[in-house]
Every structure is written in C-alpha cells, then in structure tokens.
NUKOLKOL-86471 format. One record per residue (C-alpha): residue number from 1; residue in one letter; chain; x, y, z. Coordinates in Angstrom, 2 decimals. Layout:
N
SITE   resi   resn   chain         X         Y         Z
SITE    NUM      a       A         X         Y         Z
...
//
This chain:
281
SITE   resi   resn   chain         X         Y         Z
SITE      1      m       A     78.18    162.45    115.81
SITE      2      k       A     77.78    163.85    112.44
SITE      3      s       A     80.83    164.30    110.15
SITE      4      q       A     81.77    167.92    109.59
SITE      5      y       A     83.39    169.33    106.71
SITE      6      f       A     85.25    172.68    106.37
SITE      7      a       A     85.87    174.72    103.09
SITE      8      g       A     88.55    176.99    102.51
SITE      9      v       A     88.01    179.30     99.36
SITE     10      d       A     91.51    181.23     98.32
SITE     11      i       A     90.47    183.64     95.33
SITE     12      g       A     94.16    184.75     94.18
SITE     13      s       A     95.03    187.37     91.82
SITE     14      t       A     95.71    184.64     89.10
SITE     15      m       A     94.68    181.33     90.83
SITE     16      t       A     91.32    180.53     92.51
SITE     17      k       A     92.18    177.51     95.37
SITE     18      v       A     89.39    175.52     97.10
SITE     19      v       A     90.17    172.90     99.97
SITE     20      i       A     87.47    170.63    101.52
SITE     21      m       A     88.90    169.18    105.03
SITE     22      g       A     87.21    166.25    106.65
SITE     23      q       A     88.17    164.30    109.70
SITE     24      a       A     91.01    163.05    107.93
SITE     25      t       A     90.87    164.00    104.33
SITE     26      i       A     91.83    167.15    102.28
SITE     27      t       A     90.14    167.63     99.03
SITE     28      p       A     92.03    170.46     96.90
SITE     29      v       A     91.02    171.95     93.38
SITE     30      i       A     92.88    174.63     91.84
SITE     31      g       A     91.89    176.81     88.85
SITE     32      p       A     92.88    179.96     87.05
SITE     33      t       A     91.03    183.14     88.25
SITE     34      g       A     91.01    184.96     85.06
SITE     35      p       A     89.02    188.57     84.87
SITE     36      e       A     85.98    187.42     86.14
SITE     37      h       A     86.79    185.95     89.61
SITE     38      r       A     83.31    186.28     91.08
SITE     39      k       A     81.77    183.89     88.88
SITE     40      l       A     84.81    181.37     89.52
SITE     41      a       A     84.34    180.83     93.07
SITE     42      n       A     81.12    178.69     92.76
SITE     43      r       A     82.58    176.37     89.76
SITE     44      v       A     85.41    175.55     91.75
SITE     45      m       A     83.61    174.92     94.76
SITE     46      e       A     81.31    172.68     92.50
SITE     47      e       A     84.35    170.80     91.22
SITE     48      a       A     85.70    170.19     94.89
SITE     49      l       A     82.39    169.01     96.19
SITE     50      a       A     82.07    166.68     93.25
SITE     51      k       A     85.77    165.36     93.70
SITE     52      a       A     84.74    164.90     97.41
SITE     53      n       A     81.47    163.15     96.73
SITE     54      l       A     79.61    166.07     98.99
SITE     55      s       A     76.65    167.96     98.54
SITE     56      f       A     76.95    171.68     99.40
SITE     57      d       A     74.58    171.01    102.42
SITE     58      e       A     77.37    168.59    104.00
SITE     59      i       A     79.70    171.54    104.25
SITE     60      t       A     79.53    173.04    107.77
SITE     61      y       A     81.41    176.12    107.39
SITE     62      v       A     82.79    178.12    104.45
SITE     63      v       A     85.59    180.69    104.87
SITE     64      a       A     86.76    182.50    102.06
SITE     65      t       A     90.05    184.48    101.80
SITE     66      g       A     92.43    186.16     99.26
SITE     67      y       A     92.31    189.35     96.50
SITE     68      g       A     89.05    188.34     95.60
SITE     69      r       A     87.25    186.82     99.32
SITE     70      i       A     84.37    189.65     99.40
SITE     71      n       A     83.41    188.13     96.11
SITE     72      v       A     82.28    184.86     97.51
SITE     73      p       A     78.44    184.97     98.47
SITE     74      f       A     78.27    181.57     99.67
SITE     75      a       A     81.16    182.11    102.52
SITE     76      d       A     80.49    182.00    106.00
SITE     77      k       A     83.35    184.67    106.72
SITE     78      q       A     85.84    186.31    105.00
SITE     79      i       A     89.34    186.39    106.65
SITE     80      t       A     92.65    188.18    105.33
SITE     81      e       A     94.95    186.08    103.29
SITE     82      i       A     97.94    186.60    106.30
SITE     83      s       A     95.99    185.22    108.83
SITE     84      c       A     94.85    182.27    106.45
SITE     85      h       A     98.34    181.80    105.43
SITE     86      a       A    100.15    181.96    108.64
SITE     87      r       A     97.12    179.25    109.56
SITE     88      g       A     97.88    177.01    107.04
SITE     89      v       A    101.80    177.25    107.21
SITE     90      g       A    101.59    176.54    110.99
SITE     91      h       A     99.59    173.46    110.33
SITE     92      l       A    101.71    171.97    107.73
SITE     93      l       A    105.23    173.25    108.62
SITE     94      p       A    104.87    173.78    112.75
SITE     95      a       A    108.82    174.46    112.56
SITE     96      a       A    108.00    177.60    110.53
SITE     97      r       A    108.94    180.80    112.13
SITE     98      t       A    109.07    183.19    108.76
SITE     99      v       A    106.78    182.65    105.85
SITE    100      i       A    107.61    184.15    102.42
SITE    101      d       A    104.99    184.39    100.16
SITE    102      i       A    105.48    184.92     96.60
SITE    103      g       A    101.98    185.35     94.25
SITE    104      g       A    101.18    186.59     90.90
SITE    105      q       A    100.83    189.97     91.91
SITE    106      d       A    101.86    190.65     95.10
SITE    107      s       A    104.73    188.98     97.68
SITE    108      k       A    104.89    189.17    101.31
SITE    109      g       A    106.53    188.17    104.62
SITE    110      i       A    104.43    186.54    107.38
SITE    111      k       A    106.59    186.53    111.18
SITE    112      l       A    104.87    183.56    112.97
SITE    113      k       A    104.11    182.62    116.84
SITE    114      d       A    102.88    179.62    117.68
SITE    115      g       A    101.36    179.11    113.79
SITE    116      r       A     99.75    182.70    114.05
SITE    117      a       A    100.52    185.58    112.21
SITE    118      v       A    102.26    188.68    114.66
SITE    119      d       A    103.51    190.73    112.07
SITE    120      f       A    104.22    190.85    108.18
SITE    121      v       A    105.15    193.15    105.04
SITE    122      m       A    104.12    193.24    101.67
SITE    123      n       A    105.02    194.37     98.06
SITE    124      d       A    101.55    194.92     96.28
SITE    125      k       A    102.34    198.43     94.70
SITE    126      c       A    104.68    196.92     92.12
SITE    127      a       A    105.19    193.49     89.88
SITE    128      a       A    108.73    193.24     90.41
SITE    129      g       A    109.30    190.28     93.09
SITE    130      t       A    105.93    188.68     91.83
SITE    131      g       A    104.80    185.83     89.33
SITE    132      r       A    103.84    188.68     87.26
SITE    133      f       A    107.43    189.54     86.90
SITE    134      l       A    108.53    186.57     85.55
SITE    135      e       A    105.55    185.80     83.47
SITE    136      v       A    106.31    189.16     81.66
SITE    137      t       A    110.03    188.27     81.05
SITE    138      a       A    109.39    184.63     80.22
SITE    139      e       A    106.97    186.09     77.11
SITE    140      e       A    109.73    188.11     75.86
SITE    141      l       A    112.15    185.37     75.92
SITE    142      g       A    109.77    182.92     74.22
SITE    143      v       A    109.92    180.47     77.18
SITE    144      s       A    107.06    178.73     79.06
SITE    145      l       A    106.70    179.68     83.07
SITE    146      e       A    106.96    176.17     83.92
SITE    147      d       A    110.50    175.61     81.93
SITE    148      m       A    112.03    179.24     83.55
SITE    149      g       A    113.37    177.39     87.05
SITE    150      r       A    115.17    174.33     85.13
SITE    151      l       A    116.71    176.45     82.67
SITE    152      s       A    118.03    178.96     85.09
SITE    153      l       A    119.85    176.03     86.86
SITE    154      e       A    122.01    175.60     83.88
SITE    155      a       A    123.48    179.07     84.04
SITE    156      k       A    127.19    179.22     83.75
SITE    157      n       A    127.61    182.96     83.86
SITE    158      r       A    124.60    184.50     85.38
SITE    159      v       A    124.28    188.28     84.04
SITE    160      e       A    122.75    191.05     86.35
SITE    161      i       A    119.51    192.43     85.32
SITE    162      s       A    120.14    196.00     86.45
SITE    163      n       A    115.92    197.25     86.17
SITE    164      t       A    113.52    195.99     88.64
SITE    165      c       A    110.20    197.75     87.02
SITE    166      t       A    108.99    195.09     84.87
SITE    167      v       A    108.73    196.82     81.60
SITE    168      f       A    112.25    197.90     81.39
SITE    169      a       A    113.44    194.36     82.90
SITE    170      a       A    111.56    192.79     79.62
SITE    171      q       A    113.47    195.57     77.59
SITE    172      e       A    116.65    194.70     79.10
SITE    173      v       A    116.42    190.92     78.69
SITE    174      v       A    115.50    191.47     75.08
SITE    175      a       A    118.64    193.83     74.59
SITE    176      r       A    120.82    190.89     76.39
SITE    177      l       A    119.43    188.44     74.22
SITE    178      s       A    120.41    190.67     71.26
SITE    179      d       A    124.10    190.76     72.54
SITE    180      g       A    124.38    186.78     72.34
SITE    181      v       A    124.23    186.09     76.11
SITE    182      a       A    123.04    182.82     77.07
SITE    183      l       A    119.17    182.06     77.82
SITE    184      p       A    119.90    180.16     80.92
SITE    185      d       A    122.28    182.79     82.22
SITE    186      i       A    119.49    185.82     81.79
SITE    187      i       A    116.65    183.38     83.67
SITE    188      a       A    119.14    183.16     86.48
SITE    189      g       A    119.88    186.83     86.64
SITE    190      l       A    116.00    187.32     86.59
SITE    191      h       A    115.67    185.00     89.58
SITE    192      e       A    118.69    186.80     91.18
SITE    193      a       A    116.75    190.21     90.82
SITE    194      i       A    113.30    189.06     92.09
SITE    195      a       A    114.98    187.14     95.16
SITE    196      t       A    116.89    190.02     95.68
SITE    197      r       A    114.09    192.49     96.12
SITE    198      i       A    111.77    190.21     97.96
SITE    199      y       A    114.66    189.44    100.77
SITE    200      a       A    115.24    193.48    101.17
SITE    201      m       A    111.55    193.58    101.97
SITE    202      v       A    111.20    190.74    104.43
SITE    203      r       A    114.45    191.51    106.17
SITE    204      r       A    112.37    194.21    107.55
SITE    205      l       A    110.98    191.35    109.83
SITE    206      k       A    114.11    190.30    111.08
SITE    207      i       A    113.52    186.81    109.46
SITE    208      e       A    113.98    183.64    112.13
SITE    209      r       A    114.23    180.20    110.81
SITE    210      e       A    112.65    178.27    109.40
SITE    211      v       A    111.74    179.86    106.52
SITE    212      a       A    108.61    178.66    104.53
SITE    213      l       A    108.04    179.54    100.92
SITE    214      t       A    104.49    179.47     99.65
SITE    215      g       A    102.95    180.49     96.33
SITE    216      g       A    103.32    180.29     92.81
SITE    217      g       A    107.13    181.43     93.48
SITE    218      a       A    107.91    177.99     95.72
SITE    219      k       A    107.31    175.95     92.51
SITE    220      n       A    109.90    177.44     90.57
SITE    221      i       A    112.98    175.51     91.69
SITE    222      g       A    115.22    178.36     90.28
SITE    223      l       A    113.68    181.21     92.38
SITE    224      v       A    113.68    178.57     95.29
SITE    225      k       A    117.42    178.51     95.03
SITE    226      a       A    118.00    182.08     94.57
SITE    227      m       A    115.82    182.83     97.59
SITE    228      e       A    117.88    180.06     99.64
SITE    229      a       A    121.08    181.85     98.45
SITE    230      k       A    119.95    185.06    100.13
SITE    231      l       A    118.72    183.25    103.04
SITE    232      g       A    122.01    181.22    103.57
SITE    233      f       A    120.12    178.15    104.30
SITE    234      p       A    117.47    175.62    103.06
SITE    235      a       A    113.66    176.92    103.32
SITE    236      l       A    110.80    174.60    103.85
SITE    237      l       A    108.20    173.93    101.17
SITE    238      p       A    104.95    172.80    101.44
SITE    239      p       A    103.50    169.64     99.56
SITE    240      e       A    101.80    172.31     97.43
SITE    241      p       A    102.60    175.79     97.91
SITE    242      l       A     99.69    177.26     96.36
SITE    243      l       A     97.08    175.76     98.85
SITE    244      t       A     98.68    177.07    102.33
SITE    245      g       A     95.71    179.97    101.98
SITE    246      a       A     92.92    177.55    101.34
SITE    247      i       A     94.26    175.17    103.79
SITE    248      g       A     94.44    177.69    106.72
SITE    249      a       A     91.23    179.47    105.65
SITE    250      a       A     89.32    176.02    105.94
SITE    251      l       A     91.22    175.23    109.63
SITE    252      m       A     90.07    178.58    110.69
SITE    253      g       A     86.37    177.86    109.79
SITE    254      k       A     86.91    174.96    111.93
SITE    255      d       A     88.27    176.80    114.69
SITE    256      i       A     85.23    179.10    114.92
SITE    257      v       A     82.88    176.44    114.94
SITE    258      q       A     84.46    174.47    117.86
SITE    259      k       A     84.58    177.53    119.84
SITE    260      a       A     81.06    178.35    119.06
SITE    261      d       A     80.22    174.57    120.39
SITE    262      e       A     82.37    174.96    123.49
SITE    263      k       A     80.38    178.36    124.18
SITE    264      g       A     76.85    176.94    123.08
SITE    265      e       A     76.74    179.69    120.66
SITE    266      t       A     74.64    179.54    117.34
SITE    267      l       A     76.77    180.40    114.50
SITE    268      k       A     75.15    182.48    111.54
SITE    269      r       A     75.76    180.85    108.31
SITE    270      s       A     75.33    182.05    104.85
SITE    271      e       A     72.58    180.71    102.43
SITE    272      r       A     73.96    177.14    101.18
SITE    273      r       A     73.70    178.26     97.48
SITE    274      l       A     76.48    178.37     95.23
SITE    275      t       A     75.62    181.33     93.32
SITE    276      e       A     77.82    183.96     91.71
SITE    277      a       A     78.45    187.45     93.39
SITE    278      s       A     75.89    190.05     92.29
SITE    279      l       A     78.67    192.95     92.48
SITE    280      f       A     81.84    193.14     91.32
SITE    281      t       A     84.05    194.38     94.23
//
C-alpha cells in the first residue's frame, strides 16, 4: 500500500507552523509569520517538504488552521484552531481535560472530552494575557523575551502590576524601575498579572484536571509557574507547545481521508501547487 502523508499548516498571529505526518514520523518546521503571512505558508511548507525529503505530490491531504488559515490556497480544507488544538492535545496528552493556549495575540481555554473540543473561551480583544503583552513590556525593560521566564524565578519580592492594559502596564514597569525595584521582581509581577487574567477567563469553563498549557506562553517557565500557582497543581506540557495546532490539523486531515476511504467516497483536493494567496484576507 502506498504511504500516506498528511500536512497541518497553522498560521498564527506571530508564528507559522507546518507539520508533515507519516506512518511513524513527524516533520515540523516553525517560522515567524510576519506582516505578509499569505506569502509565508508556501515557503514554510517547502522547507518542511525538503526536511521530510518529500515532494508536494506525495502529500495526501493538507489542513490549514489558525489566524491566517484562509490564506493557504494549497490547503484541501480549513478548520478552526479550537478544533485543531483540541485534536493535537488529545493525541499528545490523552489525560488532558482542559487546554490553556497562550498565543501571541490571543489566549483561549478549551474543554476536552474524548480528545475533542466541547466548549471554549477566548480573549482576542485585548493584548493583556497574551505573548504580545510580555513582548511589549520586555522591550521596555530592555530584556529579551527568552530571558523573561528565567529572570522571574530569581524574584525575592514580587511586585503587583495593577494595569492590565499593555500601554499603561509598560509605563508602570518603567516607573517601578525608576523606583529601584529589582528587575526579577517586576518580571514576576508581570507573569502574575497575565496568569491572573487568563485564569479568570478559563475558570468560566469549570476547569478539570489534567490541564495542558500550549502556545508560546507555555515555553516561558515563569509564566508556567504562575499559571500552576493559580491552578493549584502542575500543568501538562507537550514536547513542543507551539505545534499542537499543526499536529491536530494533520491528524484531522488523516481522519477525513480515512472516513472517505471507509465510505468509498472520492475526496475533493486542492491543486498540488505551492502558490501564494492571491487575496490578503
């Protein structure tokens, strides 16, 4: 039987992720989305194909998800990030019942049952509680985003950051620095502020253990510790928190093909050409 390969393309607000799944292999590629994400999907896909040593014609089915999923002209289907994150977490962390995804421009909570999404909440109206909030304040502090988590663990007297608006919080951070407050104490306060906001949102789902943390925020050890303090127990972390959506998209593509095969149906597929989107939606 001919080998089948399934691709998941997750275009987030800040990062684009592609996963190619074979029978027992996963080939991932992650790149910055940038302002022209319509032009990036095909480039990251080309990189993933080269890494997997495959041609695009060998890909059985492609599912696009995420913020820019409509701008993937070579995808066979577009599926929401809620469904794809749920499928990906359910596959990687079967014990998870709640997902907290902390992305660049939004954060969301997803309730799982049998590895599928049954309810969700999302904050996509304000940067507070997202990676962007940390990015802006990191710039004000003159600290790299990668160092924020490590530095927060050195805090001795965490300060309270009262403003959750990104602009005012950045101003408050500068004022705290001027007052001589230690940098780790300020950063720990920022993580606490984000965790408080996210927890208040996700609590509306009636959080059930186990809880999985995904997205770029799950790569920040300081934010993970702050979230675990709110939860009152350790969280589950996937091997690469940025890839759960892309993995879920690839798995959903596999599900679609298997169901069609079982019913003897012929699936409609996109033309196998890696092209840029003609419209920027």
